[in-house]
C-alpha positions as CSV (number, residue, x, y, z in Angstrom):
1,M,89.3,4.3,68.0
2,A,88.6,5.4,71.5
3,G,91.4,5.1,73.9
4,F,93.7,7.2,76.0
5,S,96.2,9.9,75.2
6,V,99.5,10.7,76.7
7,D,100.6,14.3,77.2
8,L,104.3,14.1,76.2
9,T,104.9,17.6,77.5
10,E,103.7,16.6,81.0
11,L,105.8,13.4,80.9
12,E,108.9,15.4,79.8
13,G,108.2,17.9,82.6
14,A,107.9,15.1,85.1
15,D,111.2,13.6,83.9
16,R,112.9,17.0,84.3
17,A,111.4,17.5,87.7
18,V,112.6,14.1,88.9
19,R,116.1,14.8,87.6
20,A,116.2,18.3,89.2
21,A,115.1,16.8,92.5
22,L,117.8,14.2,92.3
23,H,120.4,16.9,91.5
24,D,119.2,19.1,94.4
25,G,119.2,16.1,96.8
26,A,122.7,15.1,95.8
27,R,123.9,18.5,96.8
28,A,122.4,18.1,100.2
29,V,124.2,14.9,100.9
30,G,127.8,14.7,102.1
31,A,127.7,16.8,105.2
32,S,129.3,15.0,108.1
33,P,127.6,14.8,111.5
34,P,129.0,17.1,114.3
35,G,131.6,15.5,116.4
36,T,132.0,15.5,120.2
37,G,133.6,19.0,120.1
38,A,130.5,20.4,118.4
39,T,128.0,18.6,120.6
40,G,129.8,18.6,123.9
41,D,128.8,15.0,124.6
42,P,130.3,11.8,123.1
43,D,126.9,10.0,123.4
44,V,125.1,12.7,121.4
45,A,127.9,12.7,118.8
46,A,127.7,8.9,118.5
47,A,123.9,9.0,118.2
48,L,124.2,11.7,115.5
49,G,126.8,9.6,113.7
50,T,124.5,6.5,113.8
51,F,121.6,8.6,112.6
52,S,123.7,10.1,109.8
53,S,124.8,6.7,108.6
54,A,121.2,5.4,108.5
55,W,120.1,8.6,106.8
56,S,122.8,8.3,104.2
57,A,121.8,4.6,103.5
58,G,118.2,5.6,103.1
59,L,119.1,8.6,100.9
60,Q,121.2,6.3,98.7
61,A,118.3,3.9,98.3
62,L,116.0,6.8,97.4
63,T,118.5,8.2,94.9
64,T,118.6,4.8,93.2
65,D,114.8,4.7,93.0
66,V,114.6,8.3,91.7
67,Q,117.3,7.6,89.0
68,S,115.3,4.5,87.9
69,S,112.0,6.5,87.8
70,G,113.7,9.3,85.8
71,T,115.1,6.8,83.4
72,S,111.7,5.2,83.0
73,L,110.0,8.5,82.4
74,G,112.6,9.5,79.7
75,L,112.2,6.1,78.0
76,T,108.4,6.4,78.1
77,V,108.6,9.8,76.4
78,L,110.8,8.3,73.7
79,A,108.5,5.3,73.2
80,Y,105.4,7.4,72.9
81,S,107.1,9.9,70.6
82,A,108.2,7.0,68.3
83,A,104.7,5.5,68.4
84,D,103.2,8.9,67.5
85,E,105.6,9.3,64.6
86,R,104.9,5.8,63.3
87,A,101.1,6.5,63.5
88,A,101.5,9.8,61.7
89,M,103.7,8.2,59.0
90,G,101.1,5.5,58.5
91,A,98.3,8.1,58.3
92,R,100.3,10.1,55.7
93,R,100.8,7.0,53.6
94,A,97.1,6.2,53.8
95,G,96.3,9.8,52.7
96,V,94.7,10.7,56.0
97,G,95.5,13.9,57.8
98,P,97.9,16.7,56.9
């Protein structure tokens, strides 16, 4: 039967890469914006605070999406691995293959 194949090693690598990126990104979050003392100007400090809040909200949304993608990749690897095992078991029962 002609069809497509899935490279499980590549999928697992993508899963690991997504999780590593999430971990690295999480370490970068949490720094607070500079206050008036650091900027010398209350308007600049307020603008940086507003930007920081918006940035944090966007980063949180991105983190949620990345977590979902990583979970999906991991589940896809498990599903394809199980399908491969069932196919191999069926072939062995039928006396086909090793």
